[in-house]
N, C-alpha and C positions, 0 to 999 in steps of 0.2 A: 504494500500500500504506500509506504514512504517513497519507493522508487517511482511509482506512478505520479504522485504529487510533485516530486522533484522534477520529473520529466515535463509535466504540464507547466510548472513555474518557469523552467528554463526556456521552453518554447514560447511562452508569453513574453519573457524578457527579450528574447531574440526578435520576436515580431515587432515589439514596440521600438526597439533600437533601429531596426530596418526602416520603419515608418518615419521615425524622427530624422534619420540620415537622408532619406529620400526627400523629405520636406524642405530641408535646408539647401538652397541653391546658392552657388558661388559664381560670381562673375569676375573675370580678370579685367581690371581697368587701370588706366594710366591717367594721372591728374595732368591736365594741360594748363589750366589757368586758375588762379585763386585771386578773386577781387572782393575784398571785404568778407561778406558772408556768402558769396556766390562762388561755387566751385564747378569748373567744367572738366569733365572726364571723357576719355575715349575708351570704350569697352569692346572686347572681342565677342562676337556673337551675342549681342544684347537681346534680352527678352523683356525689355522695359518699354513703356510708352511715356510720352510727355506727361508730366504731372504725377507720375508714380512716386510714392514715398519709399525711400530706401534707407537702409542702415549701413553705415560704413565703419569698419574697424580700421583704426590707424596703426600702422606698424611702426613702433618706436624702437630705434636701435640705440642701445646704451653704449657709451664709450668704454673701451677696454682699458682698464688701469694696469699699468705695468711698471717696470723699472725705468 
Protein backbone atom coordinates (compact mmCIF):
# COMPACT_ATOMS: atom_id res chain seq x y z
CA UNK A 1 0.00 0.00 0.00
CA UNK A 2 2.83 2.41 0.85
CA UNK A 3 4.49 1.71 -2.51
CA UNK A 4 1.28 2.56 -4.37
CA UNK A 5 0.83 5.82 -2.45
CA UNK A 6 4.48 6.72 -3.04
CA UNK A 7 4.15 6.00 -6.76
CA UNK A 8 1.00 8.13 -7.04
CA UNK A 9 2.63 11.01 -5.18
CA UNK A 10 5.75 10.83 -7.35
CA UNK A 11 3.64 10.82 -10.51
CA UNK A 12 1.66 13.84 -9.30
CA UNK A 13 4.89 15.71 -8.50
CA UNK A 14 6.36 15.00 -11.93
CA UNK A 15 3.13 16.03 -13.66
CA UNK A 16 2.97 19.38 -11.85
CA UNK A 17 6.66 20.03 -12.52
CA UNK A 18 6.20 19.37 -16.25
CA UNK A 19 3.17 21.66 -16.40
CA UNK A 20 4.99 24.46 -14.57
CA UNK A 21 8.03 24.11 -16.83
CA UNK A 22 5.88 24.19 -19.97
CA UNK A 23 4.02 27.28 -18.75
CA UNK A 24 7.19 29.33 -18.36
CA UNK A 25 8.23 30.73 -21.73
CA UNK A 26 11.61 32.32 -22.24
CA UNK A 27 12.51 34.79 -24.94
CA UNK A 28 16.04 35.69 -25.91
CA UNK A 29 16.22 39.46 -26.28
CA UNK A 30 18.90 42.13 -26.61
CA UNK A 31 18.40 45.62 -25.19
CA UNK A 32 18.83 48.23 -27.94
CA UNK A 33 17.91 51.56 -26.33
CA UNK A 34 17.16 52.79 -22.79
CA UNK A 35 15.51 56.22 -22.59
CA UNK A 36 14.34 57.07 -19.06
CA UNK A 37 11.69 54.47 -18.22
CA UNK A 38 11.33 53.23 -21.82
CA UNK A 39 13.36 50.22 -23.00
CA UNK A 40 13.55 48.99 -26.59
CA UNK A 41 14.55 45.35 -27.10
CA UNK A 42 15.07 43.10 -30.11
CA UNK A 43 13.91 39.51 -29.56
CA UNK A 44 14.48 36.35 -31.58
CA UNK A 45 11.22 34.61 -32.50
CA UNK A 46 8.98 36.92 -30.47
CA UNK A 47 5.55 35.63 -29.47
CA UNK A 48 4.51 39.05 -28.19
CA UNK A 49 2.07 41.66 -29.41
CA UNK A 50 2.20 45.41 -28.93
CA UNK A 51 0.85 46.31 -25.50
CA UNK A 52 1.61 42.93 -23.85
CA UNK A 53 2.85 43.06 -20.28
CA UNK A 54 6.18 41.31 -19.77
CA UNK A 55 8.41 40.48 -16.83
CA UNK A 56 12.13 41.00 -17.32
CA UNK A 57 14.86 39.54 -15.14
CA UNK A 58 18.07 41.53 -15.12
CA UNK A 59 21.31 39.60 -15.19
CA UNK A 60 23.67 41.29 -12.73
CA UNK A 61 27.33 40.39 -12.94
CA UNK A 62 29.26 40.90 -9.72
CA UNK A 63 32.89 41.96 -9.95
CA UNK A 64 35.46 39.30 -9.14
CA UNK A 65 37.60 40.21 -6.18
CA UNK A 66 41.16 39.06 -6.32
CA UNK A 67 44.74 39.84 -5.51
